[in-house]
N, C-alpha and C positions, 0 to 999 in steps of 0.2 A: 793584221800580220801575226798577231799572237795566236789567233785561232788557227791559222794555216800551219804554224809551227807545231801546235798541239796535235793537229790532225795527222801530220806526217809522223810525229813521234809515236802516237797511238797506233798508227798503221804498222810501223816497224815493230813495236812491241807485240802486237797481235800476231804478226807473221812469225816472230821468233817463238812465241808461245805455241803456236800451231806446230811449228817444226819440232819442238821438244816433245809435245804431246803425241805426235805421230810415231815417235820412236820409243815410247814407253812400254808397249806390250812385250810379252815373252820373246826373247831373241832366238835365232837359230845359231847355235855355236858351231862355227865352221872353221875358225882359225883362231889365232891369238887375239882374244877380245879383251877389252878393258872396261871396268866399271868406273866411270868418272875419272879415268886416268890413274886410279889408285890401285886397282886390282887387275892382274893379267890372268886370263884363263885360256888354256890351249889344250886340244887333244894331242897326246904324244904317241899313243899306241892303240891299236884295235885288236882285241882278243878274238880270234876267229872262232875258237871252240865255244866260248861263253857268249859270243855276240855282245861284247861290252867294250866301252872305251875307257881308257885311263886318262884322266884330265889332270894337268898340273896347274895349280892355282897359287899365285905368288902376289905379295904386296911388298912395296918398299916403304910403306908408311910406318913411322915409329909409334910406339905405344898403341899398337892396334894388332888385332889378330883376325884370322879367317875362320868363319863358321859356315857350315853347309848342311843341306838336307836333300835327300833324293826321294822322289815320290812319283806316282803315276797320276797325272792331272785328270785322267778320266775316271779315276777311282776316288780321288780325294779333292774336294773343292776348297782348298785352304785360302784364307785371306793372307795378305802380306804380314800382318801382325802375328798370325798363327805360325807362319813359316819362320819368321824371325825367332820366335820363342822356341820352336822345335829345333832350329839350327843351334841355338845357344845351349839347349838341354842335351843334345845328342853329340855335339862335337867335343871329343874328349880332350884333345890337346889344343892349347892356345898358341898356334904356330903361325908364322908369317908365310910359310910355304907348305902346301899339303898336296897329296895326290889322291884322287878320288876315282873309284871305278863305278861307272854308270852303265846300265844295260842299254843296248841299242834298240830295245823294243819301242814300238810306236807309243808316243805319249809319256815316255819316261822323261822326267824333268829334274834338272839340277838347279837348286836354289843356292846362291852364294851370297854371303853377307860379310862386310868388313865392320868389325865391332871395336869400339874404343876400349882402353884399359878399364874405363869405368863401366863398361857394359852397355854403352849406348850404340845405336845403329849409325854408322857413317854413311854407308851406301849398300845397295843390294841389287841383284838381278836374278831372273830365272832363265834357264837355257833348255831348249829342246835337244834331245840326244838321239833322235831316230837315225839308225844306222845308214840308211840309203841317203838321207840328207847330208850326213857327215862325209861319207866316202865319195860323193859325187861333186863336192865343192872344188873350186879352182885350186886351192892350196893344200888339198888333201894328200898330195904326194909326200908331204913331210911326215905323215902318220905311218908309224911302223906296224907291220902286220906280225902278230905273234900267235903261238899256240895253234898251229895248223899249217897245212901245205897249200900252195896255190898252183893252178895250171896256167900255162901260157894261152893266150887267146888272140884270135884275129877276126876281122869282120869286114864285110863289104855292105854298102848301102845302095839299094836300087829297087825300082818298082814298088816303092812305098814300104819297103821292108829293110830290116837289119838282119843279115844272115851271119851268125857267129859260128866259129869253130874253135873248140878248145883242144889242148893237147892230150887230154885223158882218152879221147876216142870212145868214151863210154856212152851207152844209150840209157835212156830213163827220162824222168821228168824234172823240171827245174823252173827257174824264174830268171828273166833278164831285167835288170833294173837300168833305167835309161834316163839321162838328162840331156835335153837338147836346147840349143840356143841359136837364135837367128836375130841379128841386130841386138836390140835391148830386151827381147822377149825370150822367156825361158819356160820350159815345161818338163814335167816328169811323166814317165810311163812305166808301168809295172806289168810285164807280159809273162803269164804262165805259158810254158811251151814244153814240147817233147823233143828230146835229143836223140838223134840217130847217129851213132858213131861219132859222138861229140859235137854234132852239128844241129843247130836249131835256128829259128827265126822269130822275129817280133814284128808285128804289123804297126807301123807308125804313119801310115798314109794320112790319117786324120790330123797329124801334127805338121806335115809338110805342106804349106799352103802357098808360099811365095818362091819365085825363082831366085836362085843364088846358092851360096855355100852354107849349109847348115852344119854346125859343129855338134856332134852327138857323142856323148860319153856313156859308157855302159860297163856293167860287170855282171857276173853270173852267180846265182845261188842254186845249189843242188842239195836236196834233202835238208833244207833249212840252214845250210852252211855256205858261207862265202867261199867260192873256189877260184876266183880270179881277181886280180887287181883291176882298178879302173883303167880303161883304155878309151881312146877317142878315134872316131871315124868321121870323115867328112862326106856329107850327102850333097852332091851337086845336082841341083834340080832345075829343070826348065818347065815352067807351068804351061800346060796345053790351053788351047782356046775352046776345044770341044767339051760339052757337058753331056752327061746321061740325061735321058728323058725323065721328067718327073712322073710320079704316079698320077693317073687320071682321077683327081679328087672328087669328081662328080660321081664316081662309082663307089666311093668309100662311105660307109655308114659309121656314124658316131652317135650312139644313143645310150643314155643312162650309164655311161662309163665303159661301154663295150665298143671297141673299134673292130670293124670288119672290113678287110681288104680282099677284093675278089682275086681269084687266081689269074695268071697271065697266060697269054697264048704261047704255045711251044716255041714259036719263031720270034717272039718278042725280044727286044733288046734287054728287057728287064728280067727275063727268065734266068733264075740262078743267082740273082743279085741279092744283097742284103739291104733291107730297109731299116731305117731308124725312126721310130715313132716316139716323139717327145711331148710330154705334157707341158702346157702353158697355163698359168692360173692368174686370176685377177679378182679384185673386189669391186672395181669400177668400170670394167669393160673397156678401159683405155690403157692403163699401165699394166703390162703383162710380164710376169716372172717366169723365166724358163726353169723347169723342174726336172723330174725323173723321166725316164723313157725305157723303151724296150725295143729289141730288134728281132727280125725274123727273116727267113729265107723267102724269096718270092718263087712260087712254083705254080703248078696248074690247079692247085686246090685253094679254096678260100682260107684266109688267115683270120682267126678271131682272137683278139687280145683283150683280156679283162684288166682294165686300168683303174678299177674302182678303188684300189688301195692307195692310189696316188691322190685320190679326191678327198681332201680333208682341209677344213677350215676356211676355204675360199668359196666364193659364189660362182665364178665363171671358169669354165675350162674349155680348152681346144687342144687339138693335136697337130703338131707340125710333123710332116713326113718327108724324109730325105732318102733318095736311093744312093747307096754308097758305091763308089767306084772301086773296083779291084785292080785297076790299072791306072794309077794317077799320072803316068807318063803320057797317056793318050786321051784320057777322059777325066774331067773333074766330076765331083758329086753333082747330083741333080739339084736344081733349085728346091728350096723347101716350100711345100704347099700346105695349106691349112684347112682343117675341117671347119664345119659350122661350130658355133659356140654352144656348149652344154651349159645351160643355166640351171644350177643345182637348186635354186630357190624353188623351182618347179616341184622338186621332191618334197621339200618341207611344206609347200602349198598343198600338195596332194595329201599329205598326212593330215594337215589342218582341215582340209575339206572333208576328208573321211570322218574326222572326229565331230565336225559340225553337223554332218548328216546323222551321226550316231546320237547326238544330243537331241536333234529334232525328233527322231524316232523314239527317244526315251521320254518325249513329252516336254522338252525344255524349249523355251522360246529361242528363236534363232539368235546367234551371237556373231559379232563381227569377226572375232578370232578365237579359236579354241586353244589359247595359250595356257600356260600353267596357272597364272593368276586367275584367269576366267574360270578354269575348271575347278580350282580350289574354292573359289567363291560359291559356285553353283553347288558343289559338294557339301560345303560347310553349312549352307542354308537349308539343305534337304533334311527330311526326317530319316530315321534309321532305315526304314524299309526302302526309301527312295535312294539312300546312299548305296545300299548293296546293289540295287538295280543299276545305278549309274556306274558304279565301279566295274561290274561285270560287262556292261555295254561298251564302256571305253576300252577295257582290256580286250574284248573280242574285236573291237574296231581296229586296234593296232595289230592283232594277230591276222586279221584279214587283209591288211595292207600289203602290197607287194613287198616282199622281204628286201629286195635289192634297193627299192625306192626308200624304204624306212632306214636301211643301213646308210645310204648316202645322206639322208636328212640328219641322222644322228651324228655322222662324222663331220658334217659341214655347218650345222646350225645349232647354236647353243640353246635357242628357244625350243627346238625339238627335244633336245636332251632334257631340258627342264620339264617339258610336258610328259615325257616318258617316266621321269622320276616321280612326278606328281601322281600319275596313274598307278605306278607301282605301289606308292604308299596307300592309295585308296584301296587297293586290292586286299590289304590286310595280311598278305602272305609274307612272312618273315624270311630273311635270307641270312644264313650263318656260314661262317668260314669253317670248314672241316679240313684242317691241315695236319698231315701226319708228322710225328716227331722228327723223322729223319729229314723232312723238308725244312724244318725250322732251323737246321744247321746252315741252310743256304739263304733263306729270306726272312725278313722281319715281317711277321704275320700281321702286325698292328697296322701296317700300311697297305693291306689288301682291300680293294674296293670293287664292287661290281654293280653295274646298272643294267636292268632289263631281265635279270634272272627270274624274278618272281612272276613275271608276265608269261613265262613259258611253262609254268607249273601245270601238272596234270589236274584235271577236274577233281574237286573235292580235297585237294592238298592244301594244307595251311602253312607249310614251311618248305623251303628249298635250301639245299646246301651246296656251297661251292667247295667241292672236294678236290684236294691237291695231294697227290702222292708221289713219292720218289720211285721211278720206274727203273727197270734193269737197263744197263748200257746197251746201246744199239750196235750190234756186231757189224752190220752192213754200212755204218755211217762212213761217208767219204773221209779220207785222211786230211782233206783240206780244212776240216772243222776241228777245233781244239777246245779243251775244257768243257766238253759237252755235259750238260745236266738235263736228263730227261725227266720231265714232270708230267704225270697224268693229271689233266685238268678236266673236270666234267661237273655237271649239275646232277644232284640227286633229286628224285621225285619229278624229273623231267624226262619223259620217255623219248623225246626227239633230240636229246642233247648231242648225240653222235650223228644222227641221220640228217638233221637240218632243223634249226630253230625258227619258229614263226616270227619271233621278235629278236633281232640281233642283240647280243650281250657285249657290253663294254667292260673290260677288265683293267684295273690298275694294280700293278704288282711290282714289288721292288726287283731291281736287277739282282740275280743271284750273286752272292759273294764269290769273289775270284774271277768274275767275268769282266773283261775290258769292254766298257760301253762303246768305245769307238769301233770295235769289231763285232759287236753283238748282232747276231741274227737269230731269229726264232724259227725253227724247223717244225714241220707238221708231219706226223707219221700217219700214212694212209692205212686203211684196213688190211691191205695186202702186205704191209711191212715196208713198203717203199717210203722214201722221205722226200718231201718237197720243201724248198726254202720259201718261207711265207713272208715274214716281216723283217724289216730293218729300219734304222732311224730315218725318219722322213718319208718312209714308205710302209704304211701299215701301222706303225706305232710312233707315238711322240714320247719324248723323254723330258722329265722334270729334273733339272740339275740339283735343285735344293734337296728334294726328298729322295733322289736317286731311284725314281719309279718310272716305269713305262706304262703306257696306256694304249690298248688296241681293241678292236671290235671284231667279233667272230660271229659266224652263222652256224657253226657246229663245233663240237669238242672232240678231242682225243688226246694222244700224247703230244706235248709240245716239248721240243728240245731246245734249250737255251745254250748257245755255243758261240765261240769266236770264229770268225772267218779268217783262216790262216793267211797272212800276208795278202797277196793279190788274188787269192783264189776266188773270192767273191766280191772283191772291191769293185767300185764303179768302173765300167768300161773294160773289164777283163772277164766277160762271161765265157762260158764254154760254148762250143759249137752247138747250134740247135739240135735237139734230139730228133732223129729220124725225119729230117726235113724232106719235103717232096720237091725234087729238083728234076729238070729235064734229063734225058738219057745221056747227053753229052754236053753238060753245062760248062761254061767258062766261069769258074768260081775261084775265089781267093784260096790260097793254101793256108791251112790253119786259120780260118776266118774267125774274127772276133768282132763283136759289135763295136764300131768306132766310138770315139768320144771319151777315151780312157783318161782317167786321172786317179789321184790317190785321196780322193775325198771320201765322205761318209758312204758306207755300203748301202746297197739298195736291192730289194727283191720284191716279189709280189705276195699278196696275202692269200690268194687262193692258188691251188695247183696250176702251174702254167700249162698253156697249150703245148703240144709236142714240138711245135716249130719255133717256139719263142726263146730268145735269149734276152738278156737284160743289161741295161746301162744306166748310169746316173750322170746327169749333166747339171747337177745342182749349182756348181760353181761357175758354169759357163755363162757367156753373155746371154742376155734376155732376148726375146723374139723381136722386140721392136724398140722400145725406148727406155728399158730398164737398165740400170747400171749393173755391173758384174763385180764379184768379189775376186781379189787376186788369189791365184793358186799358190800352192806351197812353193813352186819353183819360180815364181815371178819376182825373184829378188832384184834382178837388174832393173825392172820397171820401177819398183819401189824406191831403189837407190836414186834413180833419175828424179822422181817426184821430190824426194828429200833435198836433193841438190837444188832443184828449182825453187823449192820453198826457201832454202838457205840464201840462194842468190837474190830472191825477192826481198827477203828480210834485210840483207846487207845493203842492197840498193836503196831501199826505202829509208834505212837508218842513215846511210851516208847522205842522201839527199836532204834529210831533215837537218843533219849537222851543217850541211852546206848553207842552208837557208838561215840557220841560226847565226853563222858567221857573218852573213850579210847584214 
């Protein structure tokens, strides 16, 4: 009996602990919040001109005062102890009520602490202050709008779109911020659009999935300024039974990270439709994670999408392809069909086999694997003449390997990276960073690293330089990019640095100061002065939070522009219409089409210039292809609330049951 009582009490305690732990991370400040019932925090006004909120923080605790600190969590990775000390040091007045202005920029964070008269921490919390989160919440009506004028706006929801009309009647570009709710599920959408006489529309067809009334809240931003208050429109939807036909997957090629989709017949149902091609990745060929994707128009010409920049750190990759409906009242999206699996271990095996052949040709007995340890052992045991011969043979072997294959192996296999590093050391060619003084104002040069540069050196060269210079601002750069820092990055003593490297080069470089990592994209300037968006987080580069460095692999060099993608301009799921798509003469196509699957998660782009037909999207936070769990999106607050309530209910039930058994 004693064991049973203990069992139920332990269960109740565990559930209670789980409930508490799940509620600990940074909260979204949307209404009057409290910290342990001791501190109340609420947004009281929104400054339109400054895009900032004024928060009132109050405590009724005696012999205590409020301290606070405002920072961007993507630029500074503070611990709680550091935040506490910063708040104590920078809060000038020891008051029990304060007002704090916090920018509504994404990732701006308000840290609030209640401190005793003795200077000890009583309680604390961090709050996200992103403006579209704040303004779209249920009780945001109480927030006063100041320092600006607002237009009236009306909307109707139909055919998978929200069509808005504001009282300004002005044409131009803008953004519609949207929060939708159906049942307990919520979602955000950020849609860039063009206004004609004050009217514009946002495609939300990918969000409306079930029959019923969908409550959709929205407001408008023009030229970076909020121009309307939040309004609500109801989307009454009846789900059709008909679906679009899927792509004939047997005609699709998926080889070495290149997806090729053949053109469709002029009279095909698919002509003029948008397809979404999404990468799925796995390490065991069983559990698949849904990742990044790209979209394209279906026309009478073949579509070729280079997805190699999504191929990083996993062994297996496949692509899921969906034909998107432009009329969700009559047709649903097609079923998702999948390509064969691309086993990237074949790339590392190809590199390994090439190097084993090189060793045999150099007179070395055959080895089981040409990994770094084996190569180092063979090299260290050779005499000086043989060492030089081996170093040149191995270097030439890498240069003769298919560049795309070697790049994939370097991006996905740590053993290959170690092998490349070992051969680079054997070459005896030194690599030095040559960074101009004006660049040092933006980046910490001590944290710059490069792999593979020496292996591209011209014959007879004993040293290579990674040269980084500050370039002139790009006049033709799209206005959607902010805080742009153009850096000329190239290799000296490498004649093919601009035209194409035989051995891909992996660069690790600090994020330039002043760049918000959550919005960072790296643009590549072509020889003709045009700019392509190359890399973004999770797509082409990886980010180390502790060192604040990014790592990416390139096959040629030129000017790279580090910039922030302004708001939704290049955020996932909000791509521009494909450039010069090949469509039938009289296609039935969506108005202002965007690749579906929009969200406000990490931005994504491709690492090589995109094909003219391609647009891009990121579904990193989406559900996985088969059996993998998904992460809640920013807007899924209702679902999380339900989970917490269920946890609480379970904990209370278990605890009461335990108490009941004790009384018996």
